[in-house]
C-alpha positions as CSV (number, residue, x, y, z in Angstrom):
1,M,0.0,0.0,0.0
2,D,1.4,3.4,-1.0
3,E,2.0,6.0,1.7
4,Q,-0.6,8.8,1.7
5,T,0.4,12.3,0.6
6,P,-0.1,15.1,3.1
7,A,-3.2,16.2,1.1
8,E,-4.7,12.6,1.3
9,Q,-3.9,12.6,5.1
10,A,-5.7,15.9,5.6
11,L,-8.7,14.9,3.4
12,S,-9.0,11.7,5.4
13,R,-9.5,13.3,8.7
14,P,-13.1,13.4,10.1
15,Y,-14.7,16.8,10.3
16,V,-17.9,18.4,11.7
17,A,-19.9,20.7,9.4
18,A,-21.4,24.0,10.6
19,D,-24.8,22.3,11.1
20,G,-23.3,19.7,13.5
21,L,-23.2,16.9,10.8
22,C,-20.1,14.8,11.3
23,F,-18.3,13.1,8.4
24,D,-16.1,10.3,9.8
25,V,-13.8,9.2,7.0
26,I,-13.1,5.5,7.0
27,T,-11.1,5.4,3.8
28,L,-10.2,7.8,1.0
29,S,-8.8,6.8,-2.3
30,V,-7.5,9.3,-4.9
31,E,-7.4,8.3,-8.5
32,H,-5.2,10.6,-10.6
33,H,-6.0,10.9,-14.3
34,L,-3.6,11.7,-17.2
35,D,-5.3,15.1,-17.7
36,R,-4.3,16.1,-14.1
37,S,-7.9,15.8,-12.8
38,A,-8.6,13.3,-10.0
39,T,-11.4,11.3,-8.5
40,L,-11.8,11.2,-4.7
41,T,-13.7,8.2,-3.4
42,Y,-14.8,8.3,0.2
43,L,-16.1,5.6,2.5
44,L,-17.6,7.4,5.4
45,T,-19.9,7.3,8.3
46,V,-22.3,10.3,8.6
47,R,-23.4,11.2,12.1
48,R,-26.3,13.5,12.8
49,P,-27.7,14.4,16.2
50,G,-31.0,12.5,16.8
51,H,-30.5,10.1,13.8
52,P,-28.8,6.7,13.4
53,D,-25.4,6.7,11.8
54,E,-25.3,6.1,8.1
55,R,-22.5,4.6,6.1
56,W,-21.9,5.9,2.5
57,T,-19.5,5.7,-0.4
58,V,-19.2,9.0,-2.2
59,T,-17.3,9.7,-5.4
60,L,-16.2,13.3,-6.0
61,P,-14.9,14.0,-9.5
62,W,-12.2,16.7,-9.1
63,E,-11.9,18.4,-12.5
64,D,-10.0,21.5,-11.3
65,K,-6.5,20.7,-12.4
66,S,-5.0,23.6,-10.5
67,W,-5.0,21.5,-7.4
68,A,-3.1,18.5,-8.8
69,D,0.2,19.9,-7.4
70,V,-1.4,20.0,-3.9
71,L,-2.8,16.5,-4.2
72,T,0.5,15.0,-5.2
73,S,3.1,17.1,-3.4
74,P,5.1,15.6,-0.5
75,A,5.2,19.1,1.1
76,P,2.3,21.3,-0.2
77,A,2.1,24.9,0.9
78,A,0.0,25.0,4.1
79,D,-2.4,27.7,2.9
80,R,-3.1,25.8,-0.4
81,L,-3.6,22.6,1.5
82,G,-6.1,24.3,3.8
83,Q,-7.9,25.7,0.8
84,L,-8.2,22.3,-0.8
85,V,-9.5,20.7,2.4
86,H,-12.1,23.5,2.7
87,L,-13.2,23.1,-0.9
88,V,-13.6,19.3,-0.6
89,H,-15.5,19.6,2.6
90,A,-17.8,22.1,0.9
91,H,-18.4,19.6,-1.9
92,L,-19.2,16.9,0.6
93,D,-21.6,19.2,2.5
94,E,-23.3,20.1,-0.8
95,W,-23.6,16.5,-1.8
96,W,-25.2,15.7,1.5
97,A,-27.7,18.6,1.3
98,T,-28.7,17.9,-2.3
99,K,-28.6,14.1,-2.7
100,G,-32.3,13.8,-2.0
101,H,-33.4,16.1,-4.9
102,S,-30.5,16.4,-7.3
103,R,-30.0,13.5,-9.7
104,R,-26.3,14.5,-10.2
105,S,-25.7,14.5,-6.5
106,A,-27.6,11.3,-5.9
107,K,-25.4,9.5,-8.5
108,M,-22.3,10.5,-6.5
109,G,-23.2,8.6,-3.4
110,R,-24.5,5.2,-2.4
111,R,-25.8,4.3,1.0
112,L,-24.3,1.1,2.4
113,L,-26.2,-1.3,4.7
């Protein structure tokens, strides 16, 4: 198994969204494409106050090639790494909020039993 880059390590950490929703990352895989885009695939447990935990697999296509250097660098700039983590978390938050009524978002995730 390859060692994770600093970006993969940062993106693998659990986080709590502003609304109290907790995304507990079980695994993250990053598939790098020849065109410098990437696909982030998460296996995570989503925790919400007052609800049972839910396990999901979520695939985020990452088309913005300007982040390829941060994803692959052994020592990315801290500010750029922080920005990337913030953007990915925002995409996960958006996926969660829209998966019930957006076909595009619904296709990105699959609930596991």
